[in-house]
C-alpha positions as CSV (number, residue, x, y, z in Angstrom):
1,M,-0.9,8.2,-0.5
2,I,0.1,11.7,0.5
3,S,-2.8,13.9,1.7
4,K,-4.5,16.3,-0.8
5,H,-3.5,19.3,1.4
6,V,0.2,18.4,1.0
7,V,-0.2,17.9,-2.7
8,T,-2.0,21.2,-3.1
9,F,0.7,23.0,-1.3
10,T,3.6,21.4,-3.3
11,Q,1.8,21.8,-6.6
12,N,1.1,25.5,-5.9
13,L,4.8,25.9,-4.9
14,A,5.8,24.2,-8.2
15,R,3.6,26.7,-10.1
16,L,5.4,29.6,-8.6
17,I,8.8,28.2,-9.6
18,L,8.0,26.4,-12.9
19,I,5.6,28.7,-14.7
20,P,8.2,31.6,-15.0
21,V,10.9,29.1,-16.0
22,F,8.7,27.5,-18.6
23,F,7.9,30.8,-20.2
24,I,11.6,31.7,-20.3
25,V,12.8,28.3,-21.7
26,F,10.0,27.5,-24.1
27,R,7.7,29.4,-26.5
28,L,4.4,28.8,-24.9
29,K,0.9,29.6,-26.2
30,I,-2.1,28.5,-24.1
31,I,-5.8,28.6,-24.8
32,Y,-8.5,27.8,-22.3
33,T,-11.8,27.3,-24.1
34,R,-13.8,26.9,-20.9
35,P,-13.5,28.0,-17.2
36,R,-11.6,25.8,-14.8
37,W,-13.4,22.7,-13.6
38,H,-14.6,23.2,-10.0
39,Q,-17.4,20.7,-9.4
40,G,-16.6,17.2,-8.3
41,P,-14.4,14.5,-10.0
42,V,-12.8,14.9,-13.4
43,I,-10.3,13.1,-15.5
44,V,-7.9,15.4,-17.3
45,A,-6.8,13.5,-20.5
46,C,-4.0,14.8,-22.7
47,N,-1.9,13.5,-25.6
48,H,1.7,12.8,-24.8
49,R,4.7,14.2,-26.6
50,T,7.7,15.0,-24.3
51,V,9.0,14.5,-20.8
52,F,7.9,18.1,-20.1
53,D,4.2,17.4,-20.7
54,P,3.3,16.3,-17.1
55,P,4.7,19.4,-15.3
56,L,3.6,21.7,-18.1
57,V,0.0,20.6,-18.3
58,G,-0.2,20.1,-14.6
59,V,0.9,23.5,-13.4
60,L,-0.9,25.4,-16.2
61,S,-4.2,23.6,-15.2
62,F,-4.2,25.6,-11.9
63,Q,-6.0,22.8,-10.0
64,T,-4.9,19.9,-7.7
65,Y,-4.4,16.7,-9.6
66,F,-3.1,13.2,-8.9
67,Y,-1.4,11.4,-11.7
68,M,0.7,8.3,-12.6
69,A,4.4,8.3,-13.6
70,K,6.4,5.4,-14.8
71,K,7.8,3.4,-11.9
72,E,11.4,3.8,-13.1
73,L,11.3,7.5,-12.0
74,F,10.8,6.4,-8.4
75,K,14.1,4.4,-8.2
76,N,15.9,7.4,-6.9
77,P,14.7,8.1,-3.3
78,V,14.9,11.9,-3.6
79,A,13.1,12.0,-7.0
80,G,10.6,9.5,-5.7
81,A,9.8,11.6,-2.6
82,I,9.4,14.8,-4.8
83,L,7.1,13.0,-7.2
84,K,4.9,11.7,-4.4
85,A,4.8,15.1,-2.9
86,V,3.4,16.6,-6.1
87,G,0.7,14.0,-6.3
88,S,2.3,11.3,-8.4
89,F,2.4,7.5,-7.9
90,P,4.2,4.8,-9.8
91,V,2.7,2.8,-12.6
92,N,4.1,-0.3,-14.3
93,R,3.6,0.4,-18.0
94,A,4.5,-3.1,-19.0
95,V,1.2,-4.5,-17.6
96,F,-2.4,-3.5,-17.0
97,D,-1.4,-2.0,-13.6
98,M,-4.5,-2.6,-11.4
99,K,-2.8,-1.2,-8.3
100,S,-2.3,2.2,-9.9
101,L,-5.6,2.2,-11.6
102,T,-7.4,1.3,-8.4
103,A,-5.6,4.2,-6.7
104,M,-6.9,6.6,-9.3
105,Q,-10.4,5.0,-9.0
106,Q,-10.4,5.8,-5.3
107,I,-9.4,9.4,-5.9
108,L,-12.3,9.9,-8.4
109,Q,-14.7,8.2,-6.0
110,K,-13.7,10.8,-3.3
111,K,-14.5,13.6,-5.8
112,G,-10.8,14.2,-6.6
113,R,-9.2,15.0,-9.9
114,V,-6.8,12.8,-11.9
115,F,-4.5,13.5,-14.8
116,I,-3.8,10.8,-17.4
117,F,-2.1,10.3,-20.8
118,P,-4.6,7.9,-22.4
119,E,-2.2,6.9,-25.2
120,G,0.0,5.3,-22.5
121,T,3.3,6.5,-23.8
122,R,4.9,9.4,-25.8
123,S,4.3,9.7,-29.5
124,R,6.9,10.8,-32.0
125,D,4.7,13.4,-33.7
126,N,1.7,15.6,-32.9
127,A,-0.8,13.0,-34.1
128,V,-3.0,11.5,-31.4
129,R,-2.8,7.7,-31.1
130,P,-5.7,5.4,-30.0
131,G,-6.1,5.4,-26.2
132,K,-5.3,2.4,-24.1
133,P,-7.8,0.5,-21.9
134,G,-6.7,2.2,-18.7
135,I,-8.8,5.3,-19.1
136,G,-11.7,3.1,-20.1
137,F,-11.4,1.1,-16.9
138,L,-11.4,4.4,-14.9
139,L,-14.5,5.7,-16.7
140,D,-16.4,2.5,-16.4
141,K,-15.6,1.8,-12.7
142,T,-16.2,5.3,-11.4
143,G,-19.6,6.1,-12.9
144,Y,-18.4,7.9,-16.1
145,P,-17.1,11.2,-14.6
146,P,-16.5,14.2,-16.9
147,V,-13.4,14.1,-19.0
148,L,-11.5,17.4,-19.6
149,P,-9.5,17.0,-22.8
150,V,-6.2,18.7,-23.4
151,R,-4.2,18.7,-26.6
152,L,-0.7,19.9,-27.1
153,W,1.5,20.4,-30.1
154,T,5.2,20.8,-29.9
155,G,8.3,21.1,-32.0
156,K,11.3,23.4,-32.5
157,R,11.4,26.9,-33.9
158,G,15.0,27.9,-34.2
159,K,16.8,26.7,-31.0
160,R,13.8,26.9,-28.7
161,R,11.0,24.3,-28.3
162,Y,7.5,25.6,-28.6
163,F,4.3,24.3,-27.0
164,N,0.8,25.1,-28.0
165,I,-1.6,23.8,-25.3
166,L,-5.3,23.8,-25.8
167,Y,-7.6,23.1,-22.8
168,G,-11.0,22.0,-24.0
169,G,-14.4,21.9,-22.3
170,A,-15.3,18.9,-20.1
171,F,-17.5,16.3,-21.6
172,C,-19.3,13.2,-20.5
173,I,-19.2,9.8,-22.3
174,N,-22.6,8.4,-23.2
175,R,-22.3,5.0,-21.4
176,T,-25.3,3.5,-23.2
177,L,-23.2,3.4,-26.4
178,F,-20.8,0.9,-24.7
179,E,-23.0,-1.2,-22.4
180,S,-23.5,-4.0,-24.9
181,L,-19.7,-4.7,-25.0
182,D,-17.9,-7.1,-22.7
183,E,-15.5,-5.5,-20.2
184,T,-12.3,-5.9,-22.3
185,A,-13.9,-4.5,-25.5
186,R,-15.6,-1.8,-23.5
187,F,-12.4,-0.5,-21.9
188,K,-10.6,-0.5,-25.3
189,A,-13.5,1.3,-27.0
190,L,-13.7,3.9,-24.3
191,G,-10.0,4.6,-24.5
192,K,-10.3,5.1,-28.3
193,A,-13.4,7.3,-27.8
194,V,-11.5,9.7,-25.5
195,T,-8.4,10.1,-27.8
196,S,-10.7,10.5,-30.8
197,I,-12.1,13.6,-29.2
198,I,-8.7,14.9,-28.3
199,G,-7.5,14.3,-31.9
200,E,-10.4,16.4,-33.2
201,M,-9.3,19.4,-31.2
202,E,-7.9,22.1,-33.5
203,W,-5.5,24.9,-32.6
204,R,-6.8,28.4,-33.5
205,S,-4.1,31.0,-33.2
Protein backbone atom coordinates (compact mmCIF):
# COMPACT_ATOMS: atom_id res chain seq x y z
CA MET A 1 0.00 0.00 0.00
CA ILE A 2 1.23 3.53 -0.80
CA SER A 3 2.56 5.46 2.20
CA LYS A 4 0.34 7.88 4.08
CA HIS A 5 2.66 10.79 3.20
CA VAL A 6 2.12 10.22 -0.52
CA VAL A 7 -1.64 9.83 -0.03
CA THR A 8 -1.81 13.02 2.04
CA PHE A 9 0.06 14.95 -0.65
CA THR A 10 -2.09 13.67 -3.52
CA GLN A 11 -5.34 14.15 -1.59
CA ASN A 12 -4.40 17.75 -0.74
CA LEU A 13 -3.51 18.34 -4.39
CA ALA A 14 -6.88 16.86 -5.38
CA ARG A 15 -8.60 19.29 -3.00
CA LEU A 16 -6.92 22.27 -4.65
CA ILE A 17 -8.12 21.11 -8.07
CA LEU A 18 -11.48 19.50 -7.36
CA ILE A 19 -13.13 21.72 -4.77
CA PRO A 20 -13.35 24.79 -7.09
CA VAL A 21 -14.49 22.52 -9.95
CA PHE A 22 -17.20 20.90 -7.82
CA PHE A 23 -18.58 24.28 -6.75
CA ILE A 24 -18.70 25.41 -10.38
CA VAL A 25 -20.30 22.23 -11.74
CA PHE A 26 -22.67 21.38 -8.87
CA ARG A 27 -24.92 23.20 -6.46
CA LEU A 28 -23.22 22.33 -3.19
CA LYS A 29 -24.43 22.89 0.35
CA ILE A 30 -22.33 21.49 3.19
CA ILE A 31 -22.93 21.40 6.92
CA TYR A 32 -20.34 20.31 9.46
CA THR A 33 -22.09 19.69 12.77
CA ARG A 34 -18.86 18.95 14.68
CA PRO A 35 -15.16 19.90 14.38
CA ARG A 36 -12.97 17.65 12.25
CA TRP A 37 -11.83 14.37 13.79
CA HIS A 38 -8.22 14.59 14.96
CA GLN A 39 -7.73 11.85 17.54
CA GLY A 40 -6.85 8.34 16.47
CA PRO A 41 -8.69 5.97 14.13
CA VAL A 42 -12.13 6.68 12.73
CA ILE A 43 -14.46 5.11 10.16
CA VAL A 44 -16.18 7.67 7.96
CA ALA A 45 -19.45 6.08 6.80
CA CYS A 46 -21.67 7.62 4.13
CA ASN A 47 -24.71 6.63 2.09
CA HIS A 48 -23.98 6.19 -1.61
CA ARG A 49 -25.86 7.84 -4.46
CA THR A 50 -23.59 8.72 -7.39
CA VAL A 51 -20.14 8.13 -8.87
CA PHE A 52 -19.20 11.61 -7.60
CA ASP A 53 -19.69 10.67 -3.93
CA PRO A 54 -16.18 9.33 -3.16
CA PRO A 55 -14.22 12.39 -4.38
CA LEU A 56 -16.85 14.83 -3.08
CA VAL A 57 -17.07 13.46 0.45
CA GLY A 58 -13.35 12.74 0.52
CA VAL A 59 -12.01 16.16 -0.47
CA LEU A 60 -14.60 18.01 1.63
CA SER A 61 -13.62 16.00 4.72
CA PHE A 62 -10.22 17.75 4.80
CA GLN A 63 -8.46 14.73 6.28
CA THR A 64 -6.35 11.87 4.92
CA TYR A 65 -8.50 8.79 4.34
CA PHE A 66 -8.04 5.38 2.77
CA TYR A 67 -10.98 3.81 0.99
CA MET A 68 -12.08 0.94 -1.22
CA ALA A 69 -13.14 1.24 -4.86
CA LYS A 70 -14.58 -1.47 -7.08
CA LYS A 71 -11.85 -3.52 -8.71
CA GLU A 72 -13.13 -2.79 -12.23
CA LEU A 73 -11.84 0.78 -11.91
CA PHE A 74 -8.27 -0.51 -11.62
CA LYS A 75 -8.22 -2.33 -14.97
CA ASN A 76 -6.85 0.76 -16.68
CA PRO A 77 -3.22 1.11 -15.50
CA VAL A 78 -3.31 4.92 -15.46
CA ALA A 79 -6.61 5.09 -13.58
CA GLY A 80 -5.39 2.40 -11.21
CA ALA A 81 -2.19 4.31 -10.43
CA ILE A 82 -4.14 7.51 -9.73
CA LEU A 83 -6.62 5.71 -7.50
CA LYS A 84 -3.83 4.10 -5.48
CA ALA A 85 -2.06 7.45 -5.14
CA VAL A 86 -5.16 9.01 -3.56
CA GLY A 87 -5.50 6.21 -1.02
CA SER A 88 -7.79 3.74 -2.76
CA PHE A 89 -7.44 -0.01 -3.10
CA PRO A 90 -9.56 -2.51 -5.06
CA VAL A 91 -12.48 -4.45 -3.63
CA ASN A 92 -14.38 -7.33 -5.17
CA ARG A 93 -18.01 -6.43 -4.49
CA ALA A 94 -19.25 -9.85 -5.62
CA VAL A 95 -17.88 -11.52 -2.48
CA PHE A 96 -17.09 -10.75 1.15
CA ASP A 97 -13.63 -9.45 0.20
CA MET A 98 -11.43 -10.35 3.17
CA LYS A 99 -8.27 -9.01 1.53
CA SER A 100 -9.63 -5.47 1.25
CA LEU A 101 -11.32 -5.60 4.65
CA THR A 102 -8.09 -6.81 6.24
CA ALA A 103 -6.22 -3.90 4.63
CA MET A 104 -8.71 -1.46 6.15
CA GLN A 105 -8.42 -3.28 9.47
CA GLN A 106 -4.65 -2.76 9.44
CA ILE A 107 -5.07 0.95 8.70
CA LEU A 108 -7.41 1.38 11.65
CA GLN A 109 -5.09 -0.57 13.93
CA LYS A 110 -2.33 1.90 13.00
CA LYS A 111 -4.59 4.81 14.06
CA GLY A 112 -5.47 5.67 10.47
CA ARG A 113 -8.78 6.79 9.01
CA VAL A 114 -10.90 4.88 6.52
CA PHE A 115 -13.86 5.88 4.38
CA ILE A 116 -16.59 3.38 3.54
CA PHE A 117 -20.04 3.19 1.97
CA PRO A 118 -21.74 0.70 4.32
CA GLU A 119 -24.62 0.08 1.88
CA GLY A 120 -22.11 -1.56 -0.44
CA THR A 121 -23.44 -0.02 -3.64
CA ARG A 122 -25.27 3.02 -4.96
CA SER A 123 -28.97 3.49 -4.26
CA ARG A 124 -31.49 4.95 -6.72
CA ASP A 125 -32.95 7.47 -4.30
CA ASN A 126 -31.97 9.40 -1.20
CA ALA A 127 -33.23 6.75 1.22
CA VAL A 128 -30.54 4.94 3.22
CA ARG A 129 -30.45 1.17 2.74
CA PRO A 130 -29.41 -1.36 5.44
CA GLY A 131 -25.65 -1.68 5.79
CA LYS A 132 -23.70 -4.72 4.64
CA PRO A 133 -21.63 -6.89 7.01
CA GLY A 134 -18.32 -5.33 5.88
CA ILE A 135 -18.45 -2.36 8.22
CA GLY A 136 -19.59 -4.68 11.00
CA PHE A 137 -16.47 -6.78 10.47
CA LEU A 138 -14.27 -3.67 10.63
CA LEU A 139 -15.88 -2.46 13.84
CA ASP A 140 -15.74 -5.84 15.53
CA LYS A 141 -12.14 -6.63 14.54
CA THR A 142 -10.64 -3.22 15.38
CA GLY A 143 -12.01 -2.59 18.87
CA TYR A 144 -15.07 -0.59 17.85
CA PRO A 145 -13.42 2.70 16.80
CA PRO A 146 -15.56 5.84 16.44
CA VAL A 147 -17.77 6.16 13.36
CA LEU A 148 -18.20 9.56 11.71
CA PRO A 149 -21.53 9.51 9.82
CA VAL A 150 -22.07 11.46 6.62
CA ARG A 151 -25.35 11.72 4.78
CA LEU A 152 -25.85 13.20 1.35
CA TRP A 153 -28.89 14.07 -0.69
CA THR A 154 -28.72 14.68 -4.42
CA GLY A 155 -30.93 15.31 -7.41
CA LYS A 156 -31.31 17.85 -10.20
CA ARG A 157 -32.51 21.43 -10.06
CA GLY A 158 -32.82 22.60 -13.61
CA LYS A 159 -29.80 21.35 -15.53
CA ARG A 160 -27.43 21.23 -12.57
CA ARG A 161 -27.11 18.47 -10.01
CA TYR A 162 -27.24 19.50 -6.38
CA PHE A 163 -25.57 17.88 -3.39
CA ASN A 164 -26.49 18.54 0.22
CA ILE A 165 -23.81 16.97 2.41
CA LEU A 166 -24.19 16.68 6.17
CA TYR A 167 -21.18 15.67 8.28
CA GLY A 168 -22.34 14.40 11.67
CA GLY A 169 -20.54 13.99 14.96
CA ALA A 170 -18.50 10.84 15.59
CA PHE A 171 -20.16 8.21 17.75
CA CYS A 172 -19.16 4.87 19.29
CA ILE A 173 -21.16 1.67 19.00
CA ASN A 174 -22.03 0.01 22.32
CA ARG A 175 -20.41 -3.37 21.76
CA THR A 176 -22.30 -5.00 24.67
CA LEU A 177 -25.50 -4.80 22.63
CA PHE A 178 -24.03 -7.20 20.06
CA GLU A 179 -21.81 -9.54 22.10
CA SER A 180 -24.45 -12.26 22.42
CA LEU A 181 -24.69 -12.70 18.63
CA ASP A 182 -22.54 -15.07 16.61
CA GLU A 183 -20.09 -13.43 14.21
CA THR A 184 -22.24 -13.56 11.09
CA ALA A 185 -25.29 -12.12 12.83
CA ARG A 186 -23.14 -9.57 14.68
CA PHE A 187 -21.55 -8.21 11.50
CA LYS A 188 -24.98 -7.85 9.86
CA ALA A 189 -26.51 -6.19 12.91
CA LEU A 190 -23.62 -3.72 13.21
CA GLY A 191 -23.91 -2.78 9.53
CA LYS A 192 -27.61 -2.07 9.96
CA ALA A 193 -26.98 -0.12 13.17
CA VAL A 194 -24.59 2.26 11.41
CA THR A 195 -26.87 2.92 8.44
CA SER A 196 -29.81 3.38 10.81
CA ILE A 197 -27.98 6.30 12.40
CA ILE A 198 -27.09 7.75 8.99
CA GLY A 199 -30.73 7.41 7.94
CA GLU A 200 -31.88 9.40 10.97
CA MET A 201 -29.73 12.41 10.05
CA GLU A 202 -31.86 15.32 8.85
CA TRP A 203 -30.94 18.21 6.60
CA ARG A 204 -31.58 21.61 8.16
CA SER A 205 -31.21 24.40 5.65
